C-alpha positions, -999 to +999 in steps of 0.1 A: -353-549-484-337-565-449-305-571-471-304-538-486-306-524-451-277-547-437-255-539-465-258-499-449-251-507-411-211-515-424-212-481-440-227-463-412-205-480-382-170-477-405-184-438-405-188-436-369-224-431-375-251-439-343-278-455-353-309-481-340-317-514-360-355-520-353-364-556-361-400-569-357-398-604-340-434-608-334-466-596-350-509-604-337-529-599-366-540-574-373-507-557-385-487-548-419-454-554-404-442-594-403-417-609-384-382-599-401-394-566-413-367-539-404-356-506-403-324-484-397-333-450-372-311-426-374-302-393-344-320-367-367-353-394-367-350-407-403-362-441-409-349-462-437-371-496-440-403-508-429-418-520-396-451-507-398-476-481-403-470-446-399-485-449-363-463-475-353-430-462-374-435-428-353-434-448-318-405-465-333-386-435-339-392-419-303-380-449-286-353-454-308-341-420-304-347-424-264-324-459-263-299-442-290-296-411-264-290-438-234-268-460-256-294-491-246-310-517-266-345-528-256-376-549-267-410-526-277-442-538-275-467-512-293-502-527-288-536-507-293-547-510-254-538-479-243-543-493-205-517-514-214-490-482-214-477-484-180-476-520-177-442-531-163-420-561-175-385-568-170-366-559-204-397-549-223-407-513-228-449-510-236-468-489-254-502-485-259-511-467-294-549-467-298-540-452-336-532-486-346-550-509-368-560-539-335-529-557-337-496-559-316-460-555-327-432-563-306-399-549-325-364-552-311-345-518-309-306-526-308-289-495-307-256-495-328-232-467-310-198-461-318-171-474-303-151-447-277-126-429-299-091-421-281-067-402-296-031-413-286-001-391-298+032-401-294+054-430-303+069-442-267+061-475-256+036-461-234+020-447-266+024-483-281+008-502-250-023-474-254-029-486-286-028-524-275-048-521-247-077-502-261-080-532-290-084-552-264-107-531-251-131-530-284-123-491-286-112-473-317-078-462-305-061-437-332-019-431-329+000-401-346+026-384-346+022-350-356+007-330-334-015-307-362-037-340-366-073-329-364-092-339-336-120-354-346-155-339-329-167-374-313-132-377-296-135-392-259-100-391-246-065-374-262-036-389-244-003-373-252+026-398-244+054-383-266+081-377-239+089-337-245+076-337-277+049-313-283+036-320-255+017-284-250+003-277-279-018-311-279-029-309-252-041-270-257-056-281-292-074-309-272-089-288-246-100-259-275-119-292-292-138-297-260-127-335-252-141-345-222-107-364-208-074-352-215-040-367-203-002-359-206+019-393-194+049-379-176+062-379-143+049-353-114+080-329-122+076-326-162+037-327-158+041-293-137+067-282-159+038-287-192+012-271-173+033-247-167+037-240-202+003-239-211-001-209-184+025-192-204+005-194-237-026-179-220-043-209-214-069-206-187-061-218-149-097-237-151-089-258-183-055-266-172-072-281-137-090-306-165-059-323-176-051-352-158-015-350-154+000-374-144-023-397-166-037-428-153-052-439-116-026-449-089-022-485-089+015-487-089+019-490-124+053-494-138+053-508-172+041-494-200+013-520-204+009-514-168+004-474-171-019-480-205-042-497-179-040-473-153-050-445-182-077-467-193-088-472-160-090-434-156-107-431-184-139-456-178-139-438-141-150-409-156-169-416-183-208-406-178-233-431-161-259-440-170-286-442-145-303-480-147-344-488-128-331-515-103-356-542-123-342-542-152-369-529-172-365-505-199-374-470-190-382-439-216-348-417-213-351-386-219-352-370-254-350-333-268-381-325-286-414-348-274-449-333-288-481-348-279-505-353-312-535-332-298-561-356-317-548-392-303-522-381-274-493-401-285-461-387-279-441-375-310-402-366-312-400-337-326-375-341-357-379-329-392-392-371-404-417-365-385-451-358-393-466-321-389-486-297-398-484-257-400-515-241-386-518-205-369-480-200-371-474-229-348-460-268-359-478-293-348-471-331-345-487-362-353-483-401-347-499-402-384-514-389-413-549-396-400-544-379-371-529-350-386-561-347-413-585-350-385-569-319-372-568-303-404-602-308-412-613-287-378-582-275-356-606-258-332-616-293-320-579-300-305-562-284-279-527-274-287 
């Protein structure tokens, strides 16, 4: 199973699909999982592989989605002792799961986030330098000279360095696609002219203000590689920051859609892959099949 899962990793990474590789690194009996067992957790909550029973899997799903959202990796400890839920230990997220069979699992959750995707338009020396510098940063930099090249949905930045060729068209396409960083490599005078051209095309002032023109931080760059460096420095400066606790511990970041299992009180990720049941027109989520069956046997015993 491990070999099959690891063979999928290359395909997921080449397809720019974010996922978490969950690997059991320690198992304290009694547990069904053993060190070396692993699973892939996708952004929709789907789990492929084995890292324990249904209750442990539910916790792995929720914590993996939290780390995936934060773009971080961490060590997860799942223990049946509920009083360990708030135990703080550097680098470890401890969750008390009363439904476990009695053992403790430690699982390393490695978030695999695709590198930032940067689209560079043009074939000028600065455009070529942008590709070289971006690759040195281990970013996914794709160059094009065709103004009609589609912009990928997860593009982080579009930089136009074409020296007057189809600049307005590419900039407008990037703005329409909602790219967070859009820039034009040009002198201040020509940048003003391009912005006026966009205004004539009906691009709203608020959108035009999002364009970094001239591109890059003012670091006194002169050569093409230096200009490319200033552009990537500006992209990094505008990248959203992730808050990290001062003690370095792994925290539970927000996840869209978290429910409480009414039977055991565990937090459960609200996904199509999670265990759930319909009752009275309401969808209720559970950490495992045991809690689900207990609820269905007598729903009135448990609060919604």
